[in-house]
C-alpha positions as CSV (number, residue, x, y, z in Angstrom):
1,X,-73.9,-105.2,91.0
2,X,-77.7,-105.5,91.4
3,X,-79.2,-107.8,94.0
4,X,-80.9,-109.9,91.3
5,X,-77.5,-111.0,89.9
6,X,-76.3,-112.1,93.4
7,X,-79.5,-114.1,94.0
8,X,-79.2,-115.9,90.6
9,X,-75.6,-116.9,91.3
10,X,-76.4,-118.3,94.7
11,X,-79.1,-120.6,93.5
12,X,-77.9,-124.3,93.1
13,X,-77.8,-125.7,89.6
14,X,-80.4,-128.3,88.8
15,X,-79.1,-131.7,87.9
16,X,-79.7,-132.8,84.4
17,X,-82.2,-135.5,84.3
18,X,-81.8,-138.5,82.0
19,X,-85.0,-139.6,80.2
20,X,-83.5,-142.6,78.4
21,X,-82.8,-146.2,79.4
22,X,-79.1,-147.2,80.1
23,X,-79.5,-150.8,79.0
24,X,-77.5,-151.5,75.8
25,X,-79.5,-152.1,72.7
26,X,-82.5,-150.4,74.3
27,X,-83.8,-147.3,72.6
28,X,-86.9,-146.7,74.8
29,X,-87.4,-143.3,76.5
30,X,-89.6,-142.1,79.3
31,X,-93.3,-141.8,78.4
32,X,-96.7,-142.4,79.9
33,X,-96.6,-146.2,79.4
34,X,-92.8,-146.6,80.1
35,X,-91.4,-145.6,83.4
36,X,-87.7,-145.2,84.4
37,X,-86.4,-146.7,87.6
38,X,-83.2,-145.3,89.1
39,X,-80.2,-147.6,89.9
40,X,-80.3,-148.9,93.5
41,X,-77.9,-147.2,96.0
42,X,-76.9,-150.6,97.5
43,X,-73.5,-151.4,95.8
44,X,-74.1,-155.1,95.9
45,X,-77.5,-154.9,94.2
46,X,-76.2,-152.2,91.8
47,X,-73.4,-154.7,90.7
48,X,-76.0,-157.4,90.1
49,X,-78.0,-154.9,87.9
50,X,-74.8,-154.1,85.9
51,X,-74.2,-157.9,85.4
52,X,-77.8,-158.5,84.4
53,X,-78.1,-155.7,81.8
54,X,-74.5,-156.3,80.5
55,X,-73.3,-152.8,80.4
56,X,-69.6,-153.7,80.8
57,X,-69.0,-150.9,83.2
58,X,-70.1,-149.7,86.7
59,X,-73.5,-148.1,87.0
60,X,-73.9,-144.6,88.5
61,X,-76.8,-143.3,90.5
62,X,-77.8,-141.0,87.7
63,X,-78.6,-143.9,85.4
64,X,-82.1,-145.4,84.8
65,X,-83.6,-148.6,83.6
66,X,-87.0,-148.6,81.9
67,X,-89.9,-150.8,83.0
68,X,-89.8,-153.0,79.9
69,X,-86.9,-154.9,81.6
70,X,-88.9,-155.9,84.6
71,X,-91.7,-158.5,85.0
72,X,-95.1,-157.6,86.4
73,X,-94.4,-159.7,89.5
74,X,-91.5,-157.3,90.3
75,X,-93.9,-154.4,91.1
76,X,-96.1,-153.7,94.1
77,X,-99.8,-153.5,93.4
78,X,-100.5,-150.0,92.1
79,X,-103.0,-147.7,93.9
80,X,-104.0,-145.7,90.9
81,X,-103.6,-145.6,87.1
82,X,-101.6,-142.3,87.1
83,X,-99.1,-143.3,89.9
84,X,-95.7,-144.6,89.0
85,X,-95.4,-148.3,89.9
86,X,-92.9,-149.1,92.6
87,X,-90.4,-151.9,92.4
88,X,-90.0,-154.5,95.1
89,X,-86.7,-154.9,97.0
90,X,-83.8,-156.9,95.6
91,X,-85.4,-157.0,92.2
92,X,-83.1,-157.5,89.2
93,X,-83.9,-156.7,85.5
94,X,-84.8,-160.0,83.7
95,X,-86.6,-159.1,80.5
96,X,-85.5,-157.8,77.1
97,X,-81.8,-158.0,78.0
98,X,-79.1,-157.4,75.4
99,X,-77.7,-160.3,73.5
100,X,-74.0,-160.2,72.8
101,X,-72.3,-161.7,69.7
102,X,-70.5,-164.4,71.7
103,X,-73.8,-165.3,73.6
104,X,-75.6,-166.4,70.4
105,X,-75.8,-170.1,69.9
106,X,-73.7,-170.2,66.7
107,X,-71.3,-173.0,66.1
108,X,-67.6,-172.1,66.2
109,X,-65.4,-172.3,63.0
110,X,-63.9,-175.6,64.2
111,X,-67.4,-177.1,64.7
112,X,-68.5,-175.9,61.3
113,X,-65.5,-177.5,59.6
114,X,-66.2,-180.8,61.5
115,X,-69.8,-180.7,60.5
116,X,-69.0,-180.0,56.9
117,X,-66.4,-182.9,56.9
118,X,-69.0,-185.3,58.4
119,X,-71.5,-184.2,55.8
120,X,-69.1,-184.9,53.0
121,X,-68.3,-188.3,54.4
122,X,-72.0,-189.1,54.6
123,X,-72.5,-188.1,50.9
124,X,-69.5,-190.2,49.8
125,X,-70.8,-193.3,51.7
126,X,-74.2,-192.9,50.0
127,X,-72.6,-192.6,46.6
128,X,-70.3,-195.6,47.1
129,X,-73.1,-197.8,48.4
130,X,-75.4,-196.9,45.6
131,X,-72.8,-197.4,42.9
132,X,-71.6,-200.7,44.3
133,X,-75.3,-201.9,44.3
134,X,-75.7,-200.7,40.7
135,X,-72.6,-202.5,39.5
136,X,-73.7,-205.7,41.2
137,X,-77.1,-205.4,39.6
138,X,-75.7,-204.9,36.1
139,X,-73.6,-208.1,36.5
140,X,-76.7,-210.1,37.3
141,X,-79.0,-209.8,34.3
142,X,-81.4,-212.4,35.6
143,X,-82.3,-210.3,38.7
144,X,-84.2,-207.5,37.0
145,X,-87.0,-207.0,39.6
146,X,-84.4,-206.7,42.4
147,X,-82.5,-204.2,40.3
148,X,-85.6,-202.1,40.0
149,X,-85.9,-202.0,43.8
150,X,-82.3,-201.0,44.1
151,X,-82.9,-198.1,41.7
152,X,-85.8,-196.9,43.7
153,X,-83.7,-197.0,46.8
154,X,-81.0,-195.2,44.9
155,X,-83.4,-192.4,44.0
156,X,-84.6,-192.1,47.6
157,X,-81.1,-191.9,49.0
158,X,-80.0,-189.3,46.5
159,X,-82.9,-187.1,47.5
160,X,-81.5,-186.9,51.0
161,X,-78.2,-185.6,49.9
162,X,-79.5,-182.0,50.1
163,X,-80.0,-179.2,47.6
164,X,-79.7,-179.9,43.8
165,X,-76.7,-182.2,44.2
166,X,-78.8,-185.3,43.6
167,X,-79.1,-184.4,40.0
168,X,-75.4,-184.8,39.5
169,X,-75.5,-188.1,41.3
170,X,-78.2,-189.4,39.0
171,X,-76.3,-188.4,35.9
172,X,-73.3,-190.5,37.1
173,X,-75.4,-193.7,36.5
174,X,-74.8,-193.3,32.7
175,X,-71.0,-193.2,33.1
176,X,-68.5,-196.0,32.8
177,X,-67.4,-197.7,36.1
178,X,-63.9,-196.3,35.8
179,X,-65.2,-192.7,35.5
180,X,-67.7,-193.2,38.3
181,X,-64.9,-194.3,40.6
182,X,-62.9,-191.2,39.8
183,X,-65.9,-188.9,40.6
184,X,-66.5,-190.7,43.9
185,X,-62.9,-190.3,45.0
186,X,-62.8,-186.6,44.2
187,X,-63.8,-185.5,47.7
188,X,-61.6,-187.9,49.5
189,X,-59.0,-186.1,51.6
190,X,-55.4,-187.1,52.2
191,X,-55.2,-189.9,54.8
192,X,-52.1,-188.6,56.7
193,X,-53.9,-185.5,57.9
194,X,-51.5,-183.1,56.3
195,X,-52.5,-179.7,54.8
196,X,-51.8,-178.8,51.2
197,X,-49.0,-176.4,52.3
198,X,-47.2,-179.2,54.2
199,X,-47.6,-181.6,51.3
200,X,-46.2,-179.1,48.8
201,X,-43.2,-178.3,51.0
202,X,-42.3,-182.0,51.4
203,X,-42.5,-182.9,47.7
204,X,-38.8,-182.6,47.1
205,X,-35.6,-182.1,49.1
206,X,-35.0,-178.8,47.4
207,X,-38.3,-177.3,48.4
208,X,-37.9,-178.6,51.9
209,X,-34.4,-177.1,52.3
210,X,-35.6,-173.7,50.9
211,X,-38.5,-173.5,53.3
212,X,-37.2,-175.1,56.4
213,X,-33.4,-175.6,56.2
214,X,-33.7,-179.3,56.5
215,X,-31.6,-181.1,54.0
216,X,-33.9,-184.0,53.1
217,X,-37.3,-185.5,53.6
218,X,-35.5,-188.5,55.3
219,X,-34.1,-186.2,57.9
220,X,-37.6,-184.8,58.5
221,X,-38.9,-188.3,59.0
222,X,-36.1,-189.1,61.4
223,X,-36.7,-186.0,63.5
224,X,-40.5,-186.7,63.6
225,X,-39.8,-190.2,64.9
226,X,-37.4,-189.0,67.5
227,X,-39.7,-186.2,68.6
228,X,-42.6,-188.7,69.0
229,X,-40.4,-190.9,71.2
230,X,-39.0,-188.1,73.3
231,X,-42.2,-186.1,73.8
232,X,-45.3,-188.2,72.8
233,X,-48.5,-186.4,72.4
234,X,-50.7,-186.1,75.5
235,X,-54.1,-187.8,74.7
236,X,-55.8,-185.4,77.2
237,X,-54.4,-182.4,75.3
238,X,-56.0,-181.7,71.9
239,X,-53.6,-180.8,69.2
240,X,-54.6,-179.3,65.9
241,X,-51.4,-180.5,64.1
242,X,-49.4,-183.7,64.1
243,X,-45.7,-183.8,65.0
244,X,-44.4,-183.5,61.4
245,X,-46.5,-180.4,60.8
246,X,-45.3,-178.8,64.0
247,X,-41.7,-179.5,63.1
248,X,-42.2,-177.8,59.7
249,X,-43.9,-174.9,61.4
250,X,-40.9,-174.4,63.8
251,X,-38.3,-174.8,61.1
252,X,-40.0,-172.3,58.8
253,X,-39.9,-169.8,61.7
254,X,-36.1,-170.5,62.2
255,X,-35.2,-170.6,58.5
256,X,-37.4,-167.7,57.1
257,X,-38.0,-165.7,60.3
258,X,-41.7,-165.2,59.4
259,X,-43.8,-163.5,61.9
260,X,-46.1,-165.6,64.2
261,X,-49.2,-164.0,62.7
262,X,-48.2,-164.9,59.2
263,X,-47.4,-168.5,60.2
264,X,-50.8,-168.7,62.0
265,X,-52.5,-167.7,58.7
266,X,-50.5,-170.2,56.6
267,X,-51.2,-173.1,59.0
268,X,-54.8,-172.1,59.9
269,X,-54.0,-171.5,63.6
270,X,-54.5,-168.8,66.2
271,X,-51.4,-166.7,67.0
272,X,-51.2,-168.0,70.6
273,X,-51.4,-171.6,69.5
274,X,-48.7,-171.0,66.9
275,X,-46.4,-169.5,69.5
276,X,-47.0,-172.4,71.9
277,X,-46.2,-175.0,69.2
278,X,-43.0,-173.3,68.2
279,X,-41.8,-172.8,71.8
280,X,-42.4,-176.4,72.7
281,X,-40.8,-177.8,69.5
282,X,-37.7,-175.6,69.8
283,X,-36.8,-177.3,73.1
284,X,-37.5,-180.8,71.7
285,X,-35.4,-180.3,68.5
286,X,-32.6,-178.9,70.6
287,X,-32.5,-182.1,72.7
288,X,-32.5,-184.2,69.6
289,X,-29.9,-182.4,67.6
290,X,-27.5,-181.6,70.5
291,X,-25.6,-184.8,69.8
292,X,-24.6,-183.5,66.4
293,X,-22.3,-181.0,68.2
294,X,-19.5,-183.0,69.8
295,X,-15.8,-182.6,70.7
296,X,-13.7,-184.9,68.4
297,X,-10.5,-186.6,69.6
298,X,-7.1,-185.3,68.8
299,X,-6.5,-188.2,66.4
300,X,-9.6,-187.4,64.4
301,X,-8.6,-183.8,64.1
302,X,-5.1,-184.7,62.8
303,X,-6.5,-187.2,60.3
304,X,-8.8,-184.5,58.8
305,X,-6.2,-181.7,58.7
306,X,-6.6,-179.5,55.5
307,X,-3.7,-178.4,53.4
308,X,-4.0,-174.8,54.4
309,X,-3.1,-175.8,58.0
310,X,0.2,-177.4,57.1
311,X,2.2,-174.7,58.9
312,X,-0.1,-175.0,61.9
313,X,-0.3,-178.7,62.5
314,X,-0.9,-178.3,66.2
315,X,-4.1,-176.5,65.7
316,X,-6.9,-178.2,67.7
317,X,-9.7,-175.6,67.3
318,X,-10.4,-172.2,65.7
319,X,-12.3,-169.6,67.7
320,X,-14.5,-166.7,66.7
321,X,-17.5,-164.8,68.1
322,X,-20.5,-163.5,66.3
323,X,-23.3,-161.2,67.4
324,X,-27.0,-161.6,66.9
325,X,-29.2,-158.5,67.0
326,X,-32.1,-158.7,69.5
327,X,-35.0,-156.5,70.5
328,X,-34.5,-153.7,73.0
329,X,-35.0,-155.0,76.5
330,X,-37.4,-153.3,78.9
331,X,-35.1,-153.8,81.9
332,X,-32.4,-151.1,82.3
333,X,-29.8,-153.7,83.5
334,X,-30.5,-155.9,80.5
335,X,-30.0,-152.9,78.2
336,X,-26.6,-152.2,79.7
337,X,-25.5,-155.9,79.4
338,X,-26.7,-156.3,75.8
339,X,-25.6,-153.1,74.3
340,X,-22.7,-153.5,71.8
341,X,-20.6,-150.5,71.0
342,X,-19.2,-152.4,68.0
343,X,-22.7,-153.1,66.4
344,X,-24.3,-149.9,67.8
345,X,-27.3,-151.8,69.2
346,X,-28.5,-154.5,71.5
347,X,-27.0,-157.9,70.6
348,X,-26.4,-161.4,72.0
349,X,-22.8,-162.7,71.6
350,X,-21.9,-166.3,71.0
351,X,-18.6,-168.1,70.6
352,X,-18.2,-170.5,67.7
353,X,-15.5,-173.2,68.0
354,X,-14.7,-175.3,64.9
355,X,-12.1,-177.9,64.0
356,X,-9.7,-177.2,61.2
357,X,-11.9,-179.3,58.8
358,X,-14.9,-177.0,59.5
359,X,-16.9,-179.0,62.0
360,X,-18.7,-177.1,64.8
361,X,-17.4,-178.8,67.9
362,X,-18.5,-176.3,70.6
363,X,-21.0,-173.5,71.0
364,X,-21.1,-171.2,74.0
365,X,-24.3,-170.0,75.7
366,X,-25.5,-166.5,74.7
367,X,-23.8,-163.5,76.4
368,X,-24.7,-159.9,76.2
369,X,-23.1,-157.8,73.5
370,X,-21.1,-156.0,76.2
371,X,-19.1,-159.2,77.1
372,X,-15.6,-159.5,75.8
373,X,-14.2,-162.4,73.8
374,X,-11.9,-163.3,76.6
375,X,-14.7,-163.7,79.1
376,X,-16.8,-165.8,76.7
377,X,-13.9,-168.1,75.9
378,X,-13.1,-168.6,79.6
379,X,-16.8,-169.6,80.3
380,X,-16.9,-172.2,77.5
381,X,-14.3,-174.4,79.3
382,X,-12.2,-174.9,76.2
383,X,-9.0,-174.8,78.1
384,X,-9.9,-177.9,80.0
385,X,-10.9,-179.7,76.8
386,X,-7.6,-179.2,75.0
387,X,-4.5,-181.2,75.8
388,X,-1.2,-179.6,76.6
389,X,0.6,-178.5,73.5
390,X,-2.5,-178.0,71.4
391,X,-2.9,-174.9,69.3
392,X,-5.8,-172.4,69.4
393,X,-6.2,-170.2,66.4
394,X,-7.9,-166.8,67.0
395,X,-8.0,-163.3,65.6
396,X,-6.4,-160.1,67.1
397,X,-9.4,-159.5,69.4
398,X,-8.6,-162.4,71.7
399,X,-6.2,-161.4,74.5
400,X,-5.8,-164.8,76.1
401,X,-2.0,-165.0,76.2
402,X,-2.0,-165.6,80.0
403,X,-4.7,-168.3,80.0
404,X,-2.9,-170.2,77.2
405,X,0.4,-170.0,79.0
406,X,-1.1,-171.3,82.2
407,X,-2.7,-174.3,80.4
408,X,0.4,-174.9,78.3
409,X,-1.4,-174.2,75.0
410,X,-0.1,-172.6,71.8
411,X,-1.8,-169.4,70.8
412,X,-1.9,-168.9,67.0
413,X,-2.7,-165.3,66.3
414,X,-1.8,-162.8,63.6
415,X,1.0,-160.3,64.6
416,X,0.0,-156.8,65.8
417,X,1.1,-153.8,63.7
418,X,3.2,-151.5,65.9
419,X,3.4,-147.8,65.7
420,X,6.0,-146.4,63.2
421,X,6.9,-149.9,62.1
422,X,5.8,-152.0,59.2
423,X,5.4,-155.7,59.0
424,X,8.5,-157.6,58.1
425,X,8.3,-160.1,55.2
426,X,8.1,-163.0,57.6
427,X,5.3,-161.4,59.6
428,X,3.4,-160.5,56.5
429,X,3.6,-164.1,55.2
430,X,2.5,-165.5,58.6
431,X,-0.4,-163.1,58.7
432,X,-1.5,-164.2,55.2
433,X,-1.2,-167.9,56.1
434,X,-3.3,-167.5,59.3
435,X,-5.9,-165.6,57.5
436,X,-6.0,-168.2,54.8
437,X,-6.6,-171.0,57.4
438,X,-8.9,-169.0,59.7
439,X,-11.3,-167.9,56.9
440,X,-13.1,-171.2,57.2
441,X,-14.6,-170.2,60.6
442,X,-16.1,-167.2,58.8
443,X,-17.6,-169.5,56.2
444,X,-19.2,-171.6,58.9
445,X,-20.7,-168.5,60.5
446,X,-22.0,-167.5,57.1
447,X,-23.8,-170.8,56.8
448,X,-25.3,-170.2,60.3
449,X,-26.5,-166.8,59.3
450,X,-28.3,-168.4,56.3
451,X,-31.0,-169.1,58.9
452,X,-32.7,-165.7,59.0
453,X,-33.7,-165.9,62.6
454,X,-30.1,-165.5,63.6
455,X,-29.5,-162.8,61.0
456,X,-32.5,-160.6,61.6
457,X,-33.5,-158.9,64.9
458,X,-34.8,-161.5,67.3
459,X,-37.9,-160.4,69.3
460,X,-37.5,-160.2,73.0
461,X,-40.0,-163.0,73.6
462,X,-37.7,-165.4,71.7
463,X,-34.5,-164.4,73.5
464,X,-34.9,-167.1,76.2
465,X,-34.7,-169.7,73.5
466,X,-31.6,-168.3,71.8
467,X,-29.3,-171.1,73.1
468,X,-31.6,-173.8,71.7
469,X,-31.9,-172.0,68.4
470,X,-28.0,-171.8,68.1
471,X,-27.8,-175.6,68.9
472,X,-30.5,-176.4,66.2
473,X,-28.8,-174.3,63.5
474,X,-25.3,-175.4,64.3
475,X,-26.3,-179.1,64.2
476,X,-28.0,-178.6,60.8
477,X,-24.8,-176.9,59.5
478,X,-22.8,-180.0,60.6
479,X,-25.3,-182.3,58.9
480,X,-24.9,-180.3,55.6
481,X,-22.2,-180.5,53.0
482,X,-18.7,-180.1,54.3
483,X,-17.0,-176.7,54.2
484,X,-13.9,-178.0,52.3
485,X,-13.9,-180.1,49.2
486,X,-12.2,-183.5,49.0
487,X,-9.1,-182.2,47.2
488,X,-8.4,-179.7,50.0
489,X,-7.0,-182.4,52.3
């Protein structure tokens, strides 16, 4: 290789010089009148420069700031016209700094709505005052000069309304008093601070039940009153919705399983505010409706025994478990506990205990889909609630023979089909009778699943509230129409 090639490779590469300013929104470049100043090496001062020029990132030593961002007092006196001016120590850029969108002095949407509302109220007050004066003047025919003064003031006030709206106000003077009153009250909003969506939902019981699952407007009013007594609004905390609207928001989430972002759009809220309202109201509604799930006495159960339980008169409770699909957990331990081989996915398992008449009398806490029916039943404490000699009706998945024997309870369960052996006639009849009686627990679970939040996949951020959700839904099922008609008893 020639010597010239070796010498060219050994020469250090020159650093690429930047001839532009690093300040955002600044398009100035280096020229005779505009000089570039390198970023200071001191890290503390360099950080102050980054904050001042609002770069949003750390400055490097290769970046420059032009002289248009410094004041004349930031420089030392120059010795000559062609020499580059020198900055003083600890100087920070202070001129022609970038302006971000959230730094502009523009009113927020909330302030704009409040200002528009106050403007409308001012216009209505002007109209009402002027029309009342005009009507009073028309009734007093002898006071003509005073009426002329009132008309002059009417013209002056209407000119302050703004824009060309005063023309419409003047034309209203020729209308009848009844028509003028209608026009004045057009802009008046509803006094109970409810949005149009809330008003349309609460018009009839049918609309309310379809949207929220609540059976009547009277039930909604009762829940609102109880919620205000249990958890009154904090005066120091500003709320954008009243208690009734927050209950409707929460029940629409439970009934329809709408996403938080969609509910935020419908109720004109931010997504985070919508989530906070729903989380708080779920806990409050659970406390209110928990009393609707109670354990009845043995006499009450016997008095309301349906005809299909005639062969099983000792039945105190009917048991069954149902699974709710949930989102995939991030924790590996939670994935193992919640994975259900029966549903082929992650689920939460809950035990549903009903009386023979179809009343939900006990709900267990949520277990992972891996838990067995035997473990869930043991944790509900149902063996201690039943009296000796009571009957518990279950399906073939409950292997609780030993527990029932220890607590002197009667286990009512369909017979198992053994290998190479068919059911006898008595066993087939008994299996049909148990299925005919036990089908009502499936009907109750079907009503529970009418609330879409317990039918669709629950997101992982709502899993901590699943016990409260089950209580709310079960209580509303108890408050609804009975499972069995009157002629079935």
